[in-house]
C-alpha positions as CSV (number, residue, x, y, z in Angstrom):
1,X,-56.0,3.7,151.4
2,X,-57.0,7.1,150.4
3,X,-59.0,7.6,147.3
4,X,-57.4,10.1,145.0
5,X,-59.0,13.4,144.4
6,X,-60.1,14.0,140.9
7,X,-61.1,17.6,139.5
8,X,-64.3,17.5,138.2
9,X,-64.4,16.9,134.2
10,X,-66.2,19.5,132.2
11,X,-68.1,17.7,129.3
12,X,-69.6,19.0,125.7
13,X,-70.0,22.7,125.6
14,X,-68.5,23.3,129.0
15,X,-65.2,21.7,128.2
16,X,-65.0,23.7,124.7
17,X,-65.6,26.9,126.5
18,X,-63.2,26.1,129.3
19,X,-60.5,25.8,126.4
20,X,-61.4,28.5,124.6
21,X,-61.1,31.0,127.9
22,X,-57.8,29.5,128.7
23,X,-56.5,30.0,124.7
24,X,-57.8,33.5,125.1
25,X,-56.3,34.3,128.4
26,X,-52.8,33.0,127.2
27,X,-53.0,35.3,124.5
28,X,-54.2,38.4,126.4
29,X,-57.4,38.6,124.7
30,X,-60.6,39.8,126.2
31,X,-63.5,38.0,124.7
32,X,-65.9,41.0,125.9
33,X,-63.9,43.5,124.0
34,X,-64.7,42.0,120.5
35,X,-68.3,41.0,120.8
36,X,-69.3,38.9,117.8
37,X,-72.0,41.0,115.7
38,X,-75.6,39.1,116.0
39,X,-76.7,40.1,112.6
40,X,-75.3,39.4,109.1
41,X,-74.2,42.3,106.9
42,X,-77.1,43.6,104.7
43,X,-77.1,41.3,101.5
44,X,-79.0,41.6,98.2
45,X,-79.8,38.2,96.4
46,X,-79.8,40.7,93.1
47,X,-76.3,41.2,93.6
48,X,-75.2,37.7,93.7
49,X,-77.6,36.9,90.8
50,X,-75.1,37.3,88.1
51,X,-72.5,34.9,89.4
52,X,-75.0,32.1,88.0
53,X,-75.6,33.8,84.8
54,X,-74.0,33.7,81.5
55,X,-72.1,37.1,81.2
56,X,-74.3,37.9,77.9
57,X,-77.6,37.7,80.0
58,X,-76.5,39.2,83.2
59,X,-78.1,42.4,82.7
60,X,-81.2,40.9,81.0
61,X,-84.6,42.7,81.4
62,X,-87.5,40.9,80.6
63,X,-90.0,43.2,78.8
64,X,-92.6,40.9,77.0
65,X,-96.0,41.2,78.3
66,X,-96.3,37.3,78.4
67,X,-93.1,36.9,80.2
68,X,-94.2,39.6,82.6
69,X,-97.3,38.5,83.3
70,X,-95.4,34.8,84.0
71,X,-93.3,36.4,86.2
72,X,-96.2,38.0,88.3
73,X,-97.9,34.8,88.4
74,X,-94.8,32.8,89.6
75,X,-94.0,35.5,92.1
76,X,-97.9,35.6,93.6
77,X,-97.7,31.7,93.9
78,X,-94.4,31.7,96.0
79,X,-94.8,30.8,99.9
80,X,-92.8,31.1,103.2
81,X,-91.8,27.9,104.2
82,X,-92.2,29.2,107.9
83,X,-93.4,32.5,109.7
84,X,-91.2,35.3,108.9
85,X,-89.2,33.6,106.4
86,X,-88.8,34.9,103.0
87,X,-91.4,33.6,100.4
88,X,-90.0,31.1,98.0
89,X,-91.0,30.0,94.6
90,X,-92.3,26.4,94.8
91,X,-94.8,25.9,92.3
92,X,-96.4,28.0,89.4
93,X,-97.1,28.0,85.8
94,X,-94.6,27.3,83.0
95,X,-93.9,29.2,80.1
96,X,-92.8,28.1,76.4
97,X,-91.1,30.6,74.2
98,X,-90.8,29.7,70.5
99,X,-89.2,31.5,67.6
100,X,-86.2,31.7,65.1
101,X,-82.8,31.9,66.4
102,X,-81.8,35.6,67.7
103,X,-85.6,36.4,68.6
104,X,-84.7,37.1,72.1
105,X,-86.0,34.0,73.8
106,X,-82.9,33.3,76.3
107,X,-82.7,37.1,77.0
108,X,-86.3,37.0,78.2
109,X,-85.6,34.0,79.9
110,X,-82.8,35.1,82.0
111,X,-84.7,38.7,82.4
112,X,-87.4,36.8,84.0
113,X,-85.4,35.3,86.6
114,X,-83.8,38.8,87.7
115,X,-87.4,40.2,87.4
116,X,-88.5,37.3,90.2
117,X,-85.5,38.0,92.6
118,X,-86.4,41.8,92.2
119,X,-89.8,41.3,93.3
120,X,-88.4,40.1,96.4
121,X,-89.2,36.3,96.6
122,X,-86.4,33.6,96.8
123,X,-85.6,31.4,94.0
124,X,-83.4,28.3,93.4
125,X,-83.0,27.8,89.8
126,X,-81.1,26.3,87.3
127,X,-80.3,26.8,83.1
128,X,-79.4,24.3,80.8
129,X,-79.6,23.9,77.3
130,X,-81.4,20.9,76.1
131,X,-78.0,19.7,74.2
132,X,-76.2,19.9,77.4
133,X,-78.5,18.2,79.3
134,X,-78.8,15.0,77.1
135,X,-74.8,15.1,77.1
136,X,-74.9,15.1,81.2
137,X,-77.5,12.5,81.0
138,X,-76.1,10.2,78.6
139,X,-75.0,6.7,80.4
140,X,-71.3,6.6,80.9
141,X,-69.0,5.2,83.9
142,X,-68.8,7.2,87.0
143,X,-71.8,9.3,86.1
144,X,-75.1,8.7,88.0
145,X,-77.4,9.6,85.5
146,X,-80.4,9.1,87.5
147,X,-79.5,11.3,90.1
148,X,-78.4,14.2,87.7
149,X,-82.3,13.9,86.0
150,X,-83.7,13.9,89.5
151,X,-81.5,16.9,90.6
152,X,-82.9,18.8,87.4
153,X,-86.6,17.6,87.4
154,X,-87.0,18.9,91.1
155,X,-85.1,22.1,90.6
156,X,-88.0,24.9,91.8
157,X,-87.3,26.9,88.8
158,X,-85.7,25.7,85.4
159,X,-84.6,27.3,82.3
160,X,-84.7,24.7,79.4
161,X,-83.0,26.6,76.7
162,X,-82.9,25.1,72.9
163,X,-85.4,22.2,73.3
164,X,-85.5,20.6,69.7
165,X,-82.0,21.7,68.7
166,X,-80.6,18.1,69.8
167,X,-80.9,15.2,67.4
168,X,-84.0,13.3,67.9
169,X,-83.8,9.6,69.0
170,X,-85.9,7.3,71.3
171,X,-83.4,8.0,74.3
172,X,-83.9,11.7,73.8
173,X,-87.7,11.5,73.6
174,X,-88.1,9.3,76.7
175,X,-85.4,11.5,78.8
176,X,-87.3,14.6,77.8
177,X,-90.8,13.0,78.6
178,X,-89.1,11.8,81.9
179,X,-88.2,15.6,82.8
180,X,-91.3,17.4,81.5
181,X,-93.7,14.6,83.4
182,X,-92.0,15.1,86.5
183,X,-92.2,19.0,86.3
184,X,-95.8,18.8,85.1
185,X,-96.8,16.5,88.1
186,X,-95.2,18.8,90.8
187,X,-96.3,22.1,88.8
188,X,-92.8,23.3,88.9
189,X,-92.4,26.3,86.9
190,X,-90.2,25.9,83.6
191,X,-89.0,28.5,81.2
192,X,-88.6,26.4,77.8
193,X,-87.1,28.0,74.6
194,X,-87.4,26.5,71.2
195,X,-86.4,27.3,67.8
196,X,-89.1,25.1,66.6
197,X,-92.6,26.3,65.5
198,X,-95.1,25.5,68.0
199,X,-96.6,23.4,65.5
200,X,-93.8,21.4,64.8
201,X,-92.9,20.3,68.4
202,X,-95.1,17.1,68.3
203,X,-93.2,15.6,65.5
204,X,-90.0,16.1,67.0
205,X,-90.9,15.3,70.8
206,X,-93.6,12.9,70.6
207,X,-97.0,12.8,71.6
208,X,-96.6,12.5,75.1
209,X,-94.1,15.3,75.6
210,X,-96.1,17.4,73.3
211,X,-99.5,16.8,75.5
212,X,-97.7,17.7,78.7
213,X,-96.5,20.9,77.4
214,X,-99.7,22.1,76.0
215,X,-101.3,21.4,79.5
216,X,-98.6,22.8,81.7
217,X,-97.3,26.1,79.5
218,X,-98.6,29.1,78.5
219,X,-97.2,29.3,74.8
220,X,-95.9,32.5,73.1
221,X,-94.4,32.4,69.5
222,X,-91.6,35.5,69.1
223,X,-91.6,37.5,65.9
224,X,-89.6,36.0,63.2
225,X,-86.7,38.5,63.5
226,X,-83.2,37.5,64.2
227,X,-82.3,40.4,66.8
228,X,-78.6,39.8,66.7
229,X,-78.6,40.4,63.0
230,X,-80.8,43.2,63.5
231,X,-78.4,45.0,65.9
232,X,-75.4,44.2,63.4
233,X,-77.2,46.0,60.8
234,X,-78.0,49.1,62.9
């Protein structure tokens, strides 16, 4: 009895290449005639930045001296994950901006993110109001609140807007402490805005949160001028 002769079987990548060659030949396509470009088209991270920003702040420009100094410090602290790779925001100082509603704090915060990108560093960032954060983290069926808190806590750069606007409670104080404490321990840059006067933060946030903020942030109080009303009057 003669053993049947079998054609050698192609495995893995060889089989894939053989199939592709047969498909291209059946369609009269010469693979050499249409080479795949080996370099991506030029891409500016600044062009993609507005997609993650509210329309009102897509053209925000940071011009406050303290905010610009914060941008410089965070940019200088950026590191490259490997040789030749773009430097990324990893650790750095935090900034607490206090002032009345309409003083321009949120505008400066988004402007600071744009300034970082313009400086040439890569930055993974996230923005939320304190009220939205608490709503997202409030325990409810089908939502992994702990996972969401971990994601916000570990984000390389966080804008936490309107801290102190939500109603105070033991749960709010505990969640805020866990968020701020993790960012404090890992030295993750955080831009915090609040309508409360700095002297009033302790009574609203509690001693533990206020203590962490005092150690991790540079604090600046904006002038008591509502820029939105000022612009409307002009």
